C-alpha positions in Angstrom: 117.4 86.5 84.8 118.4 89.4 87.5 114.8 90.1 88.3 112.0 89.0 90.2 108.3 89.0 88.5 105.1 89.3 90.3 101.4 88.1 88.5 98.0 88.0 89.7 94.8 87.8 88.3 90.9 87.4 89.2 91.2 89.2 92.2 87.2 89.8 92.0 86.7 92.6 94.3 88.4 90.2 97.3 90.4 93.1 99.3 91.5 90.3 102.4 92.9 87.9 98.7 94.9 91.0 97.4 96.2 91.5 100.7 97.0 87.8 101.4 99.2 87.9 97.9 101.2 90.7 99.2 102.1 89.9 102.4 103.2 85.8 100.5 104.6 88.4 97.5 108.6 89.4 96.8 107.5 92.1 94.5 105.0 94.3 96.3 105.0 95.0 99.8 102.5 97.7 101.6 105.2 100.7 103.3 104.1 103.0 106.3 101.1 101.4 107.5 99.4 104.0 109.5 96.7 101.7 111.4 93.4 103.7 112.7 90.5 102.5 112.5 88.9 105.4 110.2 92.0 104.1 108.1 91.8 100.4 107.5 94.7 101.0 105.0 98.1 98.7 105.6 99.9 101.7 104.0 100.9 102.9 100.3 101.5 99.9 97.7 104.9 99.5 96.7 106.9 97.8 94.3 110.4 96.3 95.3 113.2 97.0 93.6 114.7 95.2 90.6 111.2 93.6 90.6 108.1 93.7 88.2 104.3 93.2 88.6 101.6 92.0 86.0 97.9 92.8 87.2 96.4 90.1 85.0 92.7 91.9 85.4 89.3 90.7 86.5 89.5 93.1 89.5 85.8 94.0 90.1 82.9 92.0 91.0 81.0 93.9 93.1 83.2 93.1 95.8 83.8 94.8 99.3 87.0 96.0 98.3 86.8 97.3 93.9 87.3 100.9 94.8 90.3 100.3 97.3 92.0 97.9 95.2 91.2 100.1 92.1 93.2 103.1 93.8 96.0 101.3 94.9 96.9 100.0 91.8 96.0 103.0 89.9 98.6 104.6 92.3 101.3 102.1 92.2 100.9 102.6 88.3 101.1 106.1 88.1 104.6 105.7 90.8 105.6 102.8 88.5 104.7 102.8 85.0 
């Protein structure tokens, strides 16, 4: 095919689950990590070259990461339409 495709769904606001997915992913990566107590973000979510990512839905479920995950995915979509 010449490209890689990543897909995830049913994150349910589980920040750890999504970050574990990104760690194992061949299409997504966190760049420019700045670990700090006030900024627990692992960096900017990036799409690797020559790849595509599909988010299948079900992001929210009153989990502790709902807002942070939505911000990461919206930012990713804005940078990689």
